C-alpha positions in Angstrom: 0.0 0.0 0.0 1.5 3.3 -1.0 2.5 5.8 1.7 1.0 9.3 1.8 4.5 10.6 1.5 5.0 9.0 -1.9 5.7 11.4 -4.8 2.7 10.1 -6.8 0.4 11.0 -3.9 1.9 14.5 -3.5 1.6 15.2 -7.3 -1.9 13.9 -7.4 -3.1 15.9 -4.4 -1.5 19.1 -5.8 -3.2 18.5 -9.2 -6.6 18.1 -7.5 -6.1 21.3 -5.5 -5.1 23.2 -8.6 -8.1 22.0 -10.5 -10.5 22.9 -7.7 -8.9 26.3 -7.4 -9.1 26.9 -11.1 -12.8 26.0 -11.1 -13.5 28.3 -8.2 -11.7 31.2 -9.8 -13.3 30.7 -13.2 -16.8 30.4 -11.6 -16.2 33.6 -9.6 -15.1 35.4 -12.8 -18.2 34.3 -14.7 -20.5 35.1 -11.8 -19.0 38.6 -11.3 -18.8 39.5 -15.0 -22.0 41.5 -15.1 -21.2 43.3 -11.9 -17.7 44.2 -13.2 -19.2 45.5 -16.5 -21.6 47.7 -14.5 -18.8 49.0 -12.3 -16.6 49.8 -15.3 -19.4 51.8 -16.9 -20.1 53.6 -13.6 -16.4 54.6 -13.3 -16.4 55.8 -16.9 -19.5 58.0 -16.2 -17.9 59.3 -13.0 -14.8 60.4 -15.0 -16.9 62.1 -17.7 -18.6 64.1 -15.0 -15.2 65.0 -13.5 -13.9 66.3 -16.9 -17.1 68.3 -17.4 -16.8 69.9 -13.9 -20.1 68.3 -12.8 -18.1 66.2 -10.2 -15.6 68.1 -8.1 -12.2 66.7 -6.9 -12.6 64.7 -3.7 -16.4 64.6 -4.0 -17.9 61.1 -3.2 -21.1 60.2 -5.0 -23.5 57.3 -4.6 -24.3 55.2 -7.7 -27.7 56.8 -7.8 -26.3 60.4 -7.7 -23.8 59.5 -10.5 -26.6 58.2 -12.6 -28.8 61.3 -11.9 -26.0 63.7 -12.9 -25.1 61.7 -16.0 -28.7 61.8 -17.2 -28.1 65.2 -18.8 -25.5 63.6 -21.1 -26.2 62.0 -24.5 -23.8 59.3 -25.6 -23.2 59.1 -29.3 -20.9 57.0 -31.5 -18.7 58.9 -34.0 -17.2 57.3 -37.0 -13.7 58.7 -36.9 -13.2 57.9 -40.6 -15.9 60.3 -41.7 -16.5 62.6 -38.7 -20.2 61.6 -38.7 -22.3 60.4 -35.9 -23.4 56.7 -36.4 -26.8 56.1 -34.7 -26.8 52.5 -35.8 -23.5 51.7 -34.0 -24.1 49.5 -30.9 -22.9 51.7 -28.0 -23.6 49.4 -25.1 -20.6 47.4 -24.0 -18.3 49.0 -26.6 -14.7 49.3 -25.6 -12.4 51.3 -27.9 -9.3 49.6 -26.5 -10.5 46.2 -27.6 -11.3 47.6 -31.0 -7.6 48.4 -31.4 -6.8 44.7 -31.4 -9.3 44.1 -34.3 -8.0 45.0 -37.7 -11.6 45.4 -39.0 -12.5 47.8 -36.2 -9.4 50.0 -36.3 -6.8 51.4 -38.6 -3.1 52.3 -38.4 -2.4 55.8 -37.1 0.1 58.1 -39.0 3.3 58.9 -37.1 2.4 61.2 -34.2 3.9 62.7 -31.0 1.4 60.8 -28.8 2.9 57.5 -30.0 -0.6 56.2 -30.9 -0.2 53.2 -33.2 -3.8 52.5 -34.1 -7.1 54.5 -34.1 -10.5 52.8 -33.5 -13.0 53.3 -36.3 -15.6 54.5 -33.8 -15.3 56.6 -30.6 -17.9 57.4 -28.0 -18.6 61.1 -27.3 -20.5 62.5 -24.4 -22.7 65.6 -25.2 -24.4 67.6 -22.5 -27.5 69.5 -23.7 -29.2 72.4 -22.1 -33.0 72.6 -21.4 -33.5 73.8 -25.0 -31.7 70.8 -26.5 -28.7 72.8 -27.5 -25.1 71.7 -26.9 -23.7 73.0 -23.6 -20.4 71.0 -23.6 -18.9 67.9 -25.2 -16.5 65.3 -23.6 -14.0 63.5 -25.7 -11.9 60.5 -24.7 -8.1 61.0 -25.1 -5.1 58.7 -24.7 -1.4 58.7 -25.5 2.0 57.8 -24.2 3.6 59.6 -21.3 7.0 58.6 -19.9 6.2 55.2 -18.4 2.7 54.4 -19.5 -0.3 55.2 -21.7 -2.5 57.9 -20.1 -6.3 57.6 -20.5 -8.5 60.5 -19.9 -11.3 62.8 -21.0 -11.2 66.4 -22.3 -14.3 68.6 -22.1 -15.0 71.5 -24.5 -17.6 74.2 -24.1 -20.4 74.9 -26.5 -18.1 76.8 -28.8 -16.1 73.6 -29.3 -12.9 75.5 -28.6 -12.9 76.6 -25.0 -11.6 73.9 -22.6 -13.9 73.2 -19.7 -11.8 70.5 -18.0 -9.3 67.7 -18.4 -9.0 64.6 -16.2 -7.0 61.3 -16.4 -8.4 58.2 -14.8 -5.7 55.7 -15.6 -1.9 56.0 -16.0 1.4 54.7 -14.5 3.4 57.9 -14.4 5.8 58.7 -11.5 4.0 60.0 -8.4 5.1 63.6 -7.7 6.3 64.1 -11.3 4.3 62.9 -14.3 1.7 61.7 -11.8 0.9 65.3 -11.1 -1.6 65.1 -14.0 -3.9 64.1 -11.1 -3.2 67.2 -9.0 -6.3 69.3 -8.6 -4.2 72.5 -8.8 -2.8 71.5 -12.2 -6.2 70.4 -13.5 -7.6 73.8 -12.4 -5.3 75.5 -14.9 -7.2 74.1 -17.9 -10.7 75.6 -17.8 -10.9 78.6 -20.1 -7.9 77.8 -22.2 -8.4 77.7 -26.0 -7.8 74.4 -27.8 -7.6 75.8 -31.3 -6.1 78.9 -33.0 -8.1 81.2 -35.2 -7.4 79.0 -38.2 -9.0 76.0 -36.4 -5.7 74.1 -35.8 -5.3 72.4 -32.4 -2.5 74.3 -30.7 -3.2 73.7 -27.0 0.1 72.6 -25.3 1.7 72.0 -22.0 4.7 74.4 -21.9 8.0 74.2 -20.1 7.8 76.3 -17.0 4.9 78.6 -16.3 2.3 79.8 -18.8 0.5 83.1 -18.6 -3.1 83.8 -17.6 -6.0 82.5 -19.7 -6.4 86.0 -21.2 -2.7 86.5 -21.9 -1.7 82.9 -22.9 -4.9 81.0 -23.9 -3.2 78.1 -25.7 -0.7 77.1 -23.1 -0.8 75.4 -19.6 2.0 75.2 -17.0 4.4 72.4 -17.5 4.8 69.5 -15.0 8.0 70.1 -13.0 10.5 67.4 -13.6 8.2 65.6 -16.0 9.1 66.9 -19.5 8.2 63.7 -21.3 4.8 63.4 -19.6 4.1 67.1 -20.5 5.0 66.4 -24.1 2.8 63.3 -24.1 -0.2 65.4 -22.9 0.4 68.0 -25.6 0.8 65.3 -28.2 -2.3 63.3 -27.3 -4.6 66.4 -27.1 -3.4 67.8 -30.5 -3.8 64.3 -32.0 -7.3 63.7 -30.9 -8.4 67.2 -31.7 -6.8 66.9 -35.1 -7.7 65.4 -38.5 -7.0 61.8 -37.4 -9.1 62.1 -34.2 -12.2 64.1 -33.5 -11.3 67.2 -35.5 -13.6 66.4 -38.5 -16.5 65.7 -36.1 -16.0 69.0 -34.3 -15.8 70.9 -37.6 -19.1 69.3 -38.7 -20.8 70.3 -35.4 -19.5 73.9 -35.8 -20.9 74.1 -39.3 -24.3 72.7 -38.2 -24.5 75.4 -35.5 -23.6 73.0 -32.6 -27.3 72.3 -31.9 -26.4 69.1 -30.2 -28.7 67.1 -32.4 -27.9 64.0 -34.5 -28.3 64.8 -38.2 
C-alpha cells in the first residue's frame, strides 16, 4: 500500500487542489462578469462628470447620484473615418481599447507625437445638452503615451467647441510627484478657459516648459509639470492628435458648421 509521502500522492493531491482552485476562480469570474461591467461603466461616467466639472475633486457620490447627474448627457458613437455620428452603432458594451486589437474595427495611425499606433473606427462622445436641446459641452476620450505608461482621460470642450472646460486622467502609470501630477487638482484647475484651437482651427493647446501666462494672456498654453518633461510632451501630443484630423477634428468641424445644436443629423 503506497504511503502518503509518496511522490505520486503528492503530485496527485497538488493536481486536485489546482483543478479545484481553477474551477472556483473561473466560476467567480463568470458570476461577477456582469457586476464588473456595471462598475466599469459607472467609473467611466464618473470620470466624464469630472472632466465636465459636474463632479468636483474629492467629491464622493453614490451610484444613484452619478446616474442622476449623468442623465443630462447624450452618448453618441462617432465614425472617426468620416466625422459623422453613427446612430446604428451598438454603443452598449463598446470598448475602444478592444477595438484596437481588431483590424476590422481600427486602422493604423500616422506617425504622431502621442505614439498612438492605431485608431478605432468609432469613438464614444458625451454631449451635455441644455434645457432647449442645444449643446452645452462635449466630452472626448483622449489617450497617449507619457514617460512610463499610456494615459487615458477625458477632455471637455464648451459649446463653442474650442474653450476647454476640463481635463482629467483616470488611468496611468506615471511617476508620483512628477508625471503623476496630472492628477493634481491644482494643475487640472489651470485648464478651464484655455483655447484648444487657434483662429485657423488648428489644435494648438500645449503644456509648456515652465509657467504659462493667464488664460487671457496665454490662452493656448498650460503650466508644465515640474521634472516631467516627457509626460508634459505626451499630454500635448495626445490632445493635439485627438483634436486633429485623425481624431475628433472632423467631427468637431461638422458640429460647428451645423450650429452646434447638439442634435444628431
